[in-house]
N, C-alpha and C positions, 0 to 999 in steps of 0.2 A: 461485710463484704461489699454493700451496694455501693459505697460510694469508689470503689477500687473498680467493680466492674462497669460502672455508667462511665467512668473515667477510661478503660481500656477500650471499651465500646466504640468511643469516639476517636480514637488515633490508631486503632489495629487494622489493618488490611489482611486482617484473616477471622478464620471464625473463632467466635468467645464460647469457651464451654465452662460451666460453674459447676459443681459439686459441693453444695457448704453441709458444713453442721446442722442436726436439729437443735440447733442454741447452743448454749454454752453447758458444760458438766457439772452436775453440782456435786456436794461435798461426798457423794458415793461414787463418782465417777461414770453416771449414768445421766442420760439426756430425755429431758421433760416436756420438749417443744411437741405437742400434736400435731399429727399428719395436716389438720385442718390451719393450723397457725401459720405451718410451714410452706405449704401449697398457696395460701393466701400473698404472701409475701413474694413469693418466687412467680406467682402470675403478675404481680405489678411489675417485676422485672421483664418479664416476658413483654408486657403492653409495652412497655418504655422502650422496647426494641433493642434489647441488652444483648440477646443472649441467640445461640445457635443450636447448643447442646447443654441440657439441665439434666441432672443426676443428684445424689445423695452420697455424705461422706458419714463420717461417725453418727451412730446414733438412728441413721436412719433403716428403715424397716421396709417390706414389701408393701405395707400401709402407707407409709409416706410416700414412696414412689407413686403409687396407684392416684391417691392424691392431688401429685404433682402433676401427672399425667393429665388427669383431669381439669385441672385449672388451667393448662397453658395451652391445650390442643386448640382452643378459637383462637390464637394469636400465631402471626405469620413469624417464621425465625427473621432475625437480624438479617437486613441488607450490609453485605459488607461493603464499606465504602471505598472509595479511590482516594488516596491519600497522595498528596504532591509530593515529589521528591526533594528534599530540604537538606542541609546539614542540621542535623538533629543531636545537641548535645544535653548533658545534666548534671547537675549537683542531685540536690534535693527535690528541685524543680526544674523544669524543661526549659531549654533556651533553644528556639529553633531560628536559623538563619538561612533566610528565602530571599527571592528577587526584591522583594518588597522592604528587607530590613533595614534599619539606618545603621550609622557607623556602631561597630561593636567595641565597647571598651574592655582593653584588657590591662587589670591592674600588674604592673612588674614593680612594686616596693618591696614583695617578698623575693626578691632576687638578690644573691648577695654579691653579684657582681655589677650590679645596676644602683644600690643602696648602701652607702658606707653605714648608715644606721642601723638598718636591717641586720647586715654583715657583723657589726658589734656585738647586736645582743644575741644571735646564734652564737658565735666563738664563745660569749660569756655565759651561755647555757640558758639565758633568761627565756625561755621558749613562751612564757607567758605573754611577757613584754610583745615578742616577735607577733605571737597571734593576735594581737591589739592591733597590728600593721595589717594583716589580711584585712580585720573586721574592719577597719576604717576605708578600707578600699573598696569592700563591697555596700558601706552604708555611703560612700560618696559617687556611687554609680560603676563600679566595674563589674562587667558581667560573666568574666573569666579571671579566674587570679591565676599569674604565672609564678611558679616558684622553683627558684635554681640554688644548690647548693653547692655549685662547683667553686670550690676553695680550697686552697693548699693546705688551711693550718684545721682542717675540719675533716672530720669522718664524714664526707658526704653522703654516703649510703646511708646511715644509721640515722643522720641528722633528718636527712629527708623522711625517712620511713616516722621518726618520732614526732615529726611536725604535721605531717599527714595524718597521723592518729588522732591527733590534738584536734584539726582541722573537722576530721570526721564526727567528733564530740561537741561540734559547736554548729548548730542548726542554721544560726544567722550568717556562718561562713558555707559552709557545707551546701547552702543552697545553690550556690554557684558552680559552674565547672572548673575544674582544675587543669592547669596548663603543666605538664612536668617538663623542665628544662635542663637539659643536660648533654653535653657532646660524648659521654662516656660510657661507651657499650658494656663494660662490667657493672655499670650502675644498674641497667634497666632491667634485668630480669628479678630481682630482689624487690626492686620498688613498685613495679607494676603486678608483682603476685601480691603486694601487701593493698595495692590501690588499684582495682583494675579498671575503674571507670575513669578515664582521663584522656584529656589532650595531649600527645606526644612533640615535644619542639626541639629545635637544634641537633634533628638527626641526620648524619651524614652518610651518603650511599657511596662513597668513596672504597670502601670495603666491599661493595655489592649489594643488591636485593635479596640476596641469598641470606646473609646473616640477621636482616630484619626481618624478611618472612618467618624465621626459626623462632621469632620471639613470640611468648604467650599470648593469645588471644589478638595478635595483632592481624588486619586484614587491609590488603590494597586499595586505595580508592581510587575512582576512576581520573579526577582531577591530578593525578601523579603523587599524593601524599600518602600518609599511610591513616588508618583509625584504629584506637586499642578497645578492646571491649564490645559493645553495643551500640 
C-alpha cells in the first residue's frame, strides 16, 4: 500500500486514513506478519508524513494495534496541504491543466466524422486496427483521445462501448484521458455507465440543463461546462 498512500498524501486536500492488513494471507488464510514488523513499517509511513489516521484490517489484533500506537505516537499527523484548483483529468495517469500549462493536444483521428480511414475500420469491424490508430495518437503526443462513433451505418452505442472496453485493456492508450464525443442524448447514459471517467464533448443544451444534470455522475463546472465522474 505504501506507494499509493504516498501518492495520495501528496495530492489530497483532506485527511488520509490507512488500515492495512497484517501482510498477505498464507495458504491457510491466516496472517503471519508480527505486530513488531507491522508497527515498524507504519512508523515509517508516519515519519514520512503520509498519515492522519492509522489502524488495521485483516489479520490485526489488539497486539498489532498496541504496537502501532507505540510506534507512531512520536510523529505528528500529516499536515493537510492546500492544493491549487486546476482542471484535473486522468486516464491511468493524471493530466493537470493549469495556468502554466502549455498547449493541450487532443487526438481526433479516432473520430468517424473526421477520419475516413478510422470510419472504414470501424464499419468493417476491424477494431484491432482501429485501436492502433488510438495508440499512434498517444505515441505522437496526444494528451487526450477524442472518440466519436456518430455514423448512420453504425450501431453507435455498441461500437463506442466495445471500443472503450478495448482501450481500457491497453495501458499504452488508457494512460491518457478519454473524450467521448457525440450529440445524441440517447447515447450518453449507457456509454457513461460503461466508462465513467471521461470528458464529454459536443453536448447541446438546447433541451435545457435539466436533461444534462439528470445524467449519471454529471456535475456542473463553474466555467459553464460539465464534468463527468470525479
